[in-house]
N, C-alpha and C positions, 0 to 999 in steps of 0.2 A: 227896800227900806234903807239899807246901809250900803252905799257903793264901795266902802272900804273893805268889805268882807269878800274875799275871793273864793271861787269854786275850788274845793279841795278834792272832790271825786274825780278820778281819772288822771291824777298827776303821776308822772313817772320821774323818780321813784315815788311810791305812795306817800300820802300826807303823813308827816311825823306827828307824834303826840304833842310836841311843842307847837306845831302849826295849828293843830286842832284847838289847843288851849288858847292860843292867841286869837283865833277866830271867835271862840266862845267869850273871851274877855271883851273883845270889840263889840259883840252883840249885846252883852250885858251893859256895857257903858252906854250904848245907844239907847236901849229901851228904858234904862233906869235914870239916865241923865247924870249919873255919878262918874266923873272923870278921874277923881282921886278919892280913894276910900278914906274914911275917918274911923275912929274907934267905934262909932255908932253904926257904920255901914259895912265895915270890913267882913264880918262873919257872914252876913246874909249875901253879900256880893260874891265872896269866894265860894260859898256853898252853891250858888247859882251857876257860877263858872264851871264847877266840877260836874254838876248835873248836866249842863248843856254839852260839855265836852264829851261826857260818857254817851249821851244820846246821839251826838254827832258821829262818834266812832261806830256805834251800833248801826246807825243809818247808812254810813258809807260802806260798811261791811255787808249789809243786807241787800244793797242795790247791785244790779248787774253792771259789768264793766261799761265804761263809756266808749262810744265808737269814735268820738272826736275829743282830743285833749282840751282842757279849759283854755280860754283865750288869753287869760292873764296869769302871771306867775305870782304866788303868794309873796307878801312883803318880806318874810324872813329869808326866802330864797333869793330875792333881789338884793337884799343887803349882803348876804353871804357871797354872792357873785361879784359884788362891787369891791369887797374887801381883798 
């Protein structure tokens, strides 16, 4: 559905909380169509981001280790490497 969300399971070092929240935020933007929150949308949007980030953390922790690392690097790691 969203090509901008990268695989976080199997990263070395493991995905950070910041990377998980960024992925959750991107997912919420995509499914809601909200690119910039307003006073009317901010509370619901941030609540959804928190719920999805928590579910993502639980999911990654519950799955067995990957045999092959993800093909792409998360955007936050690419930016850090370029700096």
